[in-house]
TORKELO-724024 format. One record per residue (C-alpha): x, y, z negated. Coordinates in Angstrom, 2 decimals. Layout:
+---------+---------+---------+
:       X :       Y :       Z :
+---------+---------+---------+
:       X :       Y :       Z :
...
+---------+---------+---------+
***
This chain:
+---------+---------+---------+
:       X :       Y :       Z :
+---------+---------+---------+
:  117.51 :   88.31 :  -55.90 :
:  118.17 :   91.45 :  -57.99 :
:  115.11 :   90.88 :  -60.18 :
:  116.03 :   87.22 :  -60.70 :
:  119.53 :   88.25 :  -61.75 :
:  118.11 :   90.79 :  -64.22 :
:  115.70 :   88.19 :  -65.64 :
:  118.54 :   85.68 :  -65.98 :
:  120.68 :   88.16 :  -67.89 :
:  117.66 :   89.05 :  -70.01 :
:  117.20 :   85.37 :  -70.90 :
:  120.80 :   85.09 :  -72.07 :
:  120.50 :   88.31 :  -74.07 :
:  117.28 :   87.25 :  -75.79 :
:  118.48 :   83.74 :  -76.64 :
:  121.82 :   85.01 :  -77.98 :
:  120.09 :   87.52 :  -80.25 :
:  117.62 :   84.82 :  -81.30 :
:  120.58 :   82.76 :  -82.54 :
:  122.08 :   85.83 :  -84.24 :
:  118.80 :   86.71 :  -85.97 :
:  118.45 :   83.13 :  -87.19 :
:  122.01 :   83.11 :  -88.56 :
:  121.34 :   86.39 :  -90.36 :
:  118.13 :   84.97 :  -91.84 :
:  120.04 :   81.97 :  -93.20 :
:  122.38 :   84.34 :  -95.06 :
:  119.46 :   86.19 :  -96.64 :
:  118.00 :   84.26 :  -99.55 :
:  114.53 :   85.03 : -100.89 :
:  113.61 :   88.04 :  -98.72 :
:  114.65 :   87.33 :  -95.15 :
:  113.29 :   90.72 :  -93.99 :
:  111.44 :   89.09 :  -91.10 :
:  114.64 :   88.06 :  -89.33 :
:  113.47 :   84.43 :  -89.00 :
:  110.30 :   85.64 :  -87.25 :
:  112.30 :   87.95 :  -84.97 :
:  114.51 :   84.97 :  -84.10 :
:  111.45 :   82.92 :  -83.14 :
:  110.06 :   85.81 :  -81.09 :
:  113.28 :   86.26 :  -79.13 :
:  113.57 :   82.51 :  -78.54 :
:  109.96 :   82.35 :  -77.29 :
:  110.37 :   85.31 :  -74.94 :
:  113.70 :   84.01 :  -73.62 :
:  112.11 :   80.59 :  -73.04 :
:  109.17 :   82.20 :  -71.23 :
:  111.55 :   83.90 :  -68.80 :
:  113.47 :   80.63 :  -68.29 :
:  110.16 :   78.96 :  -67.34 :
:  109.41 :   81.86 :  -64.99 :
:  112.72 :   81.35 :  -63.18 :
:  112.17 :   77.57 :  -62.99 :
:  108.55 :   77.80 :  -61.91 :
:  109.00 :   79.55 :  -58.59 :
:  106.16 :   81.57 :  -56.98 :
:  103.01 :   82.35 :  -59.05 :
:  100.75 :   79.30 :  -59.14 :
:   98.64 :   77.13 :  -61.43 :
:  101.08 :   74.68 :  -62.97 :
:  102.15 :   73.57 :  -66.43 :
:  105.24 :   75.81 :  -66.49 :
:  103.16 :   78.86 :  -65.59 :
:  100.53 :   78.15 :  -68.25 :
:  103.14 :   77.64 :  -70.97 :
:  105.00 :   80.76 :  -69.77 :
:  101.85 :   82.91 :  -70.08 :
:  100.99 :   81.49 :  -73.49 :
:  104.49 :   82.09 :  -74.85 :
:  104.56 :   85.62 :  -73.43 :
:  101.29 :   86.60 :  -75.09 :
:  102.25 :   85.06 :  -78.44 :
:  105.53 :   86.99 :  -78.64 :
:  103.99 :   90.35 :  -79.71 :
:  102.15 :   88.56 :  -82.52 :
:  105.39 :   86.95 :  -83.72 :
:  107.18 :   90.32 :  -83.70 :
:  104.27 :   91.87 :  -85.61 :
:  104.58 :   89.17 :  -88.28 :
:  108.31 :   89.89 :  -88.47 :
:  107.64 :   93.60 :  -88.93 :
:  105.12 :   92.92 :  -91.72 :
:  107.63 :   90.70 :  -93.49 :
:  110.33 :   93.34 :  -93.09 :
:  108.14 :   95.79 :  -95.00 :
:  107.46 :   93.29 :  -97.78 :
:  104.11 :   91.92 :  -96.58 :
:  104.26 :   88.10 :  -96.80 :
:  102.46 :   86.92 :  -93.65 :
:  102.04 :   83.38 :  -92.28 :
:  103.49 :   82.74 :  -88.83 :
:  102.72 :   79.21 :  -87.65 :
:   98.93 :   79.17 :  -88.08 :
:   98.08 :   82.45 :  -86.29 :
:  100.54 :   81.73 :  -83.47 :
:   99.13 :   78.23 :  -82.90 :
:   95.58 :   79.60 :  -82.99 :
:   96.40 :   82.29 :  -80.43 :
:   98.30 :   79.82 :  -78.23 :
:   95.38 :   77.40 :  -78.20 :
:   92.81 :   80.13 :  -77.56 :
:   94.80 :   81.69 :  -74.74 :
:   95.52 :   78.35 :  -73.06 :
:   91.79 :   77.63 :  -73.00 :
:   91.13 :   81.16 :  -71.71 :
:   93.65 :   80.61 :  -68.89 :
:   91.90 :   77.41 :  -67.83 :
:   88.50 :   79.09 :  -67.80 :
:   89.66 :   82.17 :  -65.89 :
:   91.58 :   80.06 :  -63.36 :
:   88.50 :   77.91 :  -62.79 :
:   86.01 :   80.80 :  -62.63 :
:   88.00 :   83.59 :  -60.96 :
:   91.24 :   82.15 :  -59.59 :
:   94.96 :   82.76 :  -60.15 :
:   94.89 :   86.52 :  -59.49 :
:   92.51 :   87.03 :  -62.41 :
:   94.66 :   84.81 :  -64.63 :
:   97.81 :   86.81 :  -63.93 :
:   95.95 :   90.11 :  -64.31 :
:   94.53 :   88.86 :  -67.61 :
:   98.06 :   88.29 :  -68.95 :
:   99.10 :   91.85 :  -68.08 :
:   95.98 :   93.44 :  -69.57 :
:   96.12 :   91.26 :  -72.71 :
:   99.82 :   92.07 :  -73.16 :
:   99.05 :   95.78 :  -72.74 :
:   96.44 :   95.53 :  -75.51 :
:   98.83 :   93.65 :  -77.79 :
:  101.62 :   96.20 :  -77.31 :
:   99.18 :   99.08 :  -77.73 :
:   98.08 :   97.57 :  -81.05 :
:  101.75 :   97.19 :  -82.04 :
:  102.34 :  100.86 :  -81.21 :
:   99.42 :  101.82 :  -83.44 :
:  100.85 :   99.63 :  -86.20 :
:  104.24 :  101.32 :  -85.93 :
:  102.64 :  104.78 :  -86.14 :
:  100.63 :  103.66 :  -89.18 :
:  103.77 :  102.29 :  -90.85 :
:  105.59 :  105.53 :  -90.15 :
:  102.98 :  107.37 :  -92.25 :
:  102.93 :  104.85 :  -95.08 :
:  105.54 :  102.17 :  -95.80 :
:  108.22 :  103.52 :  -93.41 :
:  108.28 :  107.20 :  -94.34 :
:  112.06 :  106.97 :  -94.77 :
:  112.43 :  105.44 :  -91.29 :
:  110.56 :  108.00 :  -89.22 :
:  113.27 :  108.43 :  -86.59 :
:  113.59 :  104.69 :  -86.02 :
:  109.82 :  104.16 :  -86.06 :
:  109.28 :  107.00 :  -83.56 :
:  111.78 :  105.35 :  -81.21 :
:  110.05 :  101.97 :  -81.59 :
:  106.62 :  103.52 :  -80.97 :
:  107.82 :  105.19 :  -77.75 :
:  109.52 :  102.05 :  -76.42 :
:  106.65 :   99.69 :  -77.25 :
:  104.11 :  102.22 :  -75.98 :
:  106.04 :  102.35 :  -72.69 :
:  105.82 :   98.58 :  -72.45 :
:  102.05 :   98.76 :  -72.99 :
:  101.75 :  101.30 :  -70.15 :
:  103.87 :   99.19 :  -67.78 :
:  101.79 :   96.08 :  -68.47 :
:   98.62 :   98.06 :  -67.85 :
:   99.98 :   99.29 :  -64.51 :
:  101.06 :   95.76 :  -63.65 :
:   97.59 :   94.44 :  -64.38 :
:   96.01 :   97.06 :  -62.13 :
:   98.48 :   96.28 :  -59.31 :
:   97.75 :   92.55 :  -59.56 :
:   93.99 :   93.11 :  -59.65 :
:   94.17 :   95.35 :  -56.57 :
:   96.96 :   93.76 :  -54.56 :
:   96.81 :   90.12 :  -55.55 :
:   99.76 :   87.88 :  -56.31 :
:  101.95 :   89.80 :  -53.85 :
:  102.31 :   92.44 :  -56.58 :
:  104.29 :   89.87 :  -58.58 :
:  106.90 :   89.40 :  -55.87 :
:  110.29 :   89.66 :  -57.56 :
:  111.63 :   91.82 :  -54.75 :
:  109.22 :   94.76 :  -55.04 :
:  110.25 :   97.99 :  -56.74 :
:  107.79 :   97.79 :  -59.60 :
:  108.91 :   94.32 :  -60.64 :
:  112.57 :   95.37 :  -60.52 :
:  111.78 :   98.48 :  -62.55 :
:  109.70 :   96.44 :  -65.00 :
:  112.54 :   94.00 :  -65.71 :
:  115.11 :   96.78 :  -65.93 :
:  112.91 :   98.36 :  -68.61 :
:  112.60 :   95.00 :  -70.38 :
:  116.39 :   94.64 :  -70.35 :
:  116.79 :   98.17 :  -71.69 :
:  114.20 :   97.43 :  -74.38 :
:  115.95 :   94.24 :  -75.47 :
:  119.31 :   96.02 :  -75.47 :
:  118.01 :   98.80 :  -77.73 :
:  115.59 :   96.95 :  -80.02 :
:  117.74 :   93.97 :  -81.01 :
:  120.66 :   96.03 :  -82.40 :
:  118.12 :   98.42 :  -83.94 :
:  116.58 :   95.54 :  -85.89 :
:  120.01 :   94.57 :  -87.20 :
:  120.65 :   98.21 :  -88.15 :
:  117.34 :   98.34 :  -90.06 :
:  118.19 :   95.16 :  -91.95 :
:  121.63 :   96.53 :  -92.87 :
:  120.05 :   99.80 :  -93.98 :
:  117.45 :   98.00 :  -96.08 :
:  120.15 :   95.87 :  -97.72 :
:  122.40 :   98.85 :  -98.48 :
:  119.42 :  100.79 :  -99.84 :
:  118.62 :   97.82 : -102.08 :
:  122.22 :   97.67 : -103.30 :
:  122.18 :  101.42 : -103.98 :
:  118.88 :  101.10 : -105.86 :
:  120.25 :   98.18 : -107.89 :
:  123.32 :  100.20 : -108.82 :
:  121.08 :  103.05 : -109.98 :
:  118.75 :  100.96 : -112.19 :
:  118.89 :   99.17 : -115.50 :
:  118.66 :   95.43 : -114.73 :
:  116.37 :   94.60 : -117.67 :
:  113.73 :   97.35 : -117.43 :
:  114.23 :   98.45 : -113.81 :
:  114.21 :  102.06 : -115.01 :
:  116.90 :  104.42 : -113.78 :
:  120.28 :  104.19 : -115.48 :
:  122.33 :  107.32 : -116.14 :
:  123.73 :  107.27 : -112.62 :
:  120.26 :  107.01 : -111.11 :
:  118.96 :  109.75 : -113.38 :
:  121.71 :  112.12 : -112.27 :
:  121.02 :  111.33 : -108.61 :
:  117.28 :  111.92 : -109.06 :
:  117.84 :  115.23 : -110.83 :
:  120.35 :  116.35 : -108.22 :
:  117.82 :  115.66 : -105.45 :
:  115.09 :  117.52 : -107.37 :
:  117.15 :  120.63 : -108.09 :
:  118.22 :  120.82 : -104.45 :
:  114.64 :  121.65 : -103.46 :
:  113.72 :  125.32 : -103.20 :
:  110.59 :  124.96 : -105.33 :
:  112.41 :  123.23 : -108.21 :
:  111.04 :  124.45 : -111.54 :
:  112.83 :  124.03 : -114.89 :
:  112.80 :  120.49 : -116.29 :
:  112.53 :  119.19 : -119.86 :
:  114.13 :  116.11 : -121.28 :
:  112.23 :  113.70 : -123.54 :
:  114.37 :  111.24 : -125.51 :
:  112.77 :  108.18 : -127.14 :
:  114.37 :  105.78 : -129.61 :
:  112.64 :  102.62 : -130.84 :
:  112.29 :  102.69 : -134.61 :
:  113.96 :   99.85 : -136.55 :
:  114.86 :   98.03 : -133.35 :
:  117.61 :   96.09 : -135.13 :
:  114.97 :   94.55 : -137.40 :
:  113.10 :   93.23 : -134.35 :
:  116.26 :   91.62 : -132.99 :
:  117.23 :   90.19 : -136.39 :
:  113.72 :   88.89 : -137.12 :
:  112.69 :   87.49 : -133.74 :
:  115.87 :   87.25 : -131.67 :
:  117.33 :   89.17 : -128.75 :
:  114.83 :   87.70 : -126.29 :
:  112.06 :   89.34 : -128.31 :
:  114.03 :   92.57 : -128.29 :
:  114.26 :   92.40 : -124.51 :
:  110.48 :   91.94 : -124.27 :
:  109.93 :   95.00 : -126.47 :
:  112.28 :   97.05 : -124.29 :
:  110.45 :   95.93 : -121.16 :
:  107.07 :   96.83 : -122.67 :
:  108.27 :  100.30 : -123.64 :
:  109.60 :  100.76 : -120.10 :
:  106.20 :   99.78 : -118.70 :
:  104.46 :  102.35 : -120.93 :
:  106.84 :  104.98 : -119.57 :
:  106.02 :  104.02 : -115.99 :
:  102.28 :  104.15 : -116.61 :
:  102.20 :  107.34 : -118.70 :
:  104.63 :  109.68 : -116.97 :
:  103.40 :  111.89 : -114.18 :
:  104.21 :  111.20 : -110.55 :
:  107.64 :  112.65 : -109.82 :
:  108.90 :  112.51 : -113.42 :
:  112.05 :  110.46 : -113.97 :
:  112.32 :  107.60 : -116.46 :
:  115.62 :  106.13 : -117.59 :
:  117.06 :  103.70 : -120.09 :
:  120.31 :  105.26 : -121.21 :
:  121.46 :  102.38 : -123.41 :
:  120.38 :  100.07 : -126.22 :
:  116.92 :  101.04 : -127.48 :
:  117.13 :  104.60 : -126.17 :
:  115.06 :  105.90 : -123.27 :
:  115.00 :  109.26 : -121.52 :
:  112.24 :  110.85 : -119.46 :
:  112.75 :  114.03 : -117.47 :
:  109.52 :  115.94 : -117.01 :
:  109.63 :  118.30 : -114.04 :
:  107.94 :  121.69 : -113.98 :
:  106.09 :  121.49 : -117.33 :
:  105.73 :  124.03 : -120.15 :
:  106.10 :  123.57 : -123.94 :
:  102.48 :  122.56 : -124.47 :
:  102.44 :  120.15 : -121.54 :
:  105.66 :  118.37 : -122.45 :
:  104.60 :  117.98 : -126.09 :
:  101.25 :  116.53 : -125.05 :
:  102.99 :  114.11 : -122.70 :
:  105.50 :  113.10 : -125.37 :
:  102.68 :  112.52 : -127.86 :
:  100.81 :  110.36 : -125.32 :
:  103.96 :  108.30 : -124.90 :
:  104.43 :  107.91 : -128.65 :
:  100.79 :  106.94 : -129.22 :
:  100.70 :  104.53 : -126.26 :
:  103.81 :  102.71 : -127.50 :
:  102.41 :  102.54 : -131.03 :
:   99.23 :  100.91 : -129.66 :
:  101.16 :   98.47 : -127.48 :
:  100.99 :   94.84 : -128.58 :
:  103.95 :   92.64 : -127.66 :
:  103.20 :   88.91 : -127.56 :
:  106.25 :   86.83 : -128.39 :
:  106.59 :   83.08 : -127.74 :
:  106.23 :   81.07 : -130.93 :
:  105.15 :   84.09 : -133.00 :
:  101.64 :   84.28 : -134.42 :
:  100.04 :   87.62 : -133.80 :
:  101.39 :   90.55 : -131.81 :
:  104.50 :   92.55 : -132.64 :
:  104.20 :   96.33 : -132.62 :
:  106.84 :   99.01 : -132.51 :
:  106.98 :  102.78 : -132.79 :
:  109.28 :  105.40 : -131.31 :
:  110.68 :  108.70 : -132.47 :
:  110.75 :  111.31 : -129.73 :
:  112.95 :  114.38 : -129.28 :
:  112.10 :  117.01 : -126.67 :
:  114.60 :  119.50 : -125.21 :
:  114.17 :  123.10 : -124.21 :
:  113.77 :  123.74 : -120.46 :
:  116.91 :  123.48 : -118.34 :
:  117.78 :  124.46 : -114.79 :
:  120.18 :  122.37 : -112.76 :
:  122.55 :  119.54 : -113.61 :
:  124.77 :  121.88 : -115.60 :
:  122.03 :  122.22 : -118.19 :
:  121.47 :  118.48 : -118.58 :
:  124.17 :  117.92 : -121.20 :
:  122.85 :  120.72 : -123.40 :
:  119.31 :  119.33 : -123.00 :
:  120.54 :  115.86 : -124.04 :
:  122.13 :  117.34 : -127.14 :
:  118.99 :  119.30 : -128.03 :
:  116.74 :  116.26 : -127.59 :
:  119.17 :  114.04 : -129.50 :
:  119.31 :  116.51 : -132.41 :
:  115.51 :  116.75 : -132.42 :
:  115.24 :  112.96 : -132.39 :
:  117.65 :  112.71 : -135.31 :
:  115.56 :  115.19 : -137.29 :
:  112.50 :  113.10 : -136.50 :
:  114.22 :  109.97 : -137.81 :
:  115.21 :  111.82 : -140.98 :
:  111.63 :  113.06 : -141.42 :
:  110.10 :  109.58 : -141.36 :
:  110.13 :  108.32 : -137.71 :
:  107.16 :  107.74 : -135.38 :
:  106.89 :  111.41 : -134.50 :
:  107.56 :  113.94 : -131.74 :
:  109.83 :  116.89 : -132.37 :
:  110.75 :  119.79 : -130.13 :
:  114.37 :  120.80 : -130.01 :
:  115.65 :  124.35 : -130.53 :
:  118.83 :  126.18 : -129.66 :
:  119.30 :  128.10 : -132.93 :
:  118.36 :  127.86 : -136.61 :
:  114.88 :  127.92 : -138.07 :
:  112.29 :  125.28 : -138.66 :
:  111.86 :  122.85 : -135.79 :
:  108.51 :  122.58 : -134.11 :
:  106.74 :  119.27 : -134.61 :
:  103.92 :  117.86 : -132.49 :
:  100.85 :  116.27 : -134.13 :
:  101.63 :  112.71 : -135.15 :
:  100.40 :  109.64 : -136.93 :
:  101.65 :  108.59 : -140.34 :
:  105.36 :  107.66 : -140.37 :
:  106.18 :  103.97 : -139.94 :
+---------+---------+---------+
***
């Protein structure tokens, strides 16, 4: 009676959260973050438990076969939901139908060859393997795509791993003790369904929390990036620098300021759409040329800023020259225009600075160096200086 009551409450819980997950998925537009798959998984598991309550004692009947098939397909559905949550588009219907068909055939064969005890034990062992594979997948994700969710992923791994262990124990008990081990009144069954209820109570809200966190992270990232180039805006640049200078091993940084030469001519000659394409291409060169960890930003108009972390005079000048040369070589193909359009940039490089307080002075140094480069003929790299004297100029091509 107690176990049946727990299973009944578990059914209601699962089906209610299935409806909630589905409603959430309808509010999400392009990226549903796997919520539609989680809704299907909860609905399938809730339906499996409803069939278990309706089916009575363990036996070979249609309700029991469908119950077993649904139960085994649920981990696969949740795995698809997890892959979609982490941005891996994965089909759902085809693999689930294939597994359902294969397992239904397997049930018939095992029932015919070895009897009902083997069929029920097979479900427990197969479920244990599925949940063990899911645990391994969670651990793998924690080291790769979910580095920022280690606490949540550790909790999921422990809970799903516990479910794998319980299914393994259940399979052993069924294999040794027969169908009596599945009696709803024994202690193991009661403990098993209490754990399932606890799991459903913890995991369902946790999934909603992860979706909310992912959405807020996306909003924060959108607020910190330029919508055209997807580079950091000034706000994002400040946040990135603040995080860098908080680390103990933070070395001085240098600021590289780039300005596209004669950008107004490109807009006037080919239109603003062409100008946007040029800006996007320059942003792509920045992404591909800068070192890992360096920060790239579009600060407005045709002006870009890169912050190079922990680099000396020679290194930053070489990097700035690589940027200048790569942009000069870049060919921009414009719709309706014969032949590629090329552009050049003038680059100003600041002196090293330590901490956010030095950023403004670095911006002024790089801006002054960039202005001198424009005055000297454009398409060049120039190193800023804090006092008088001749500015230092990196090797360059002929002025545009």
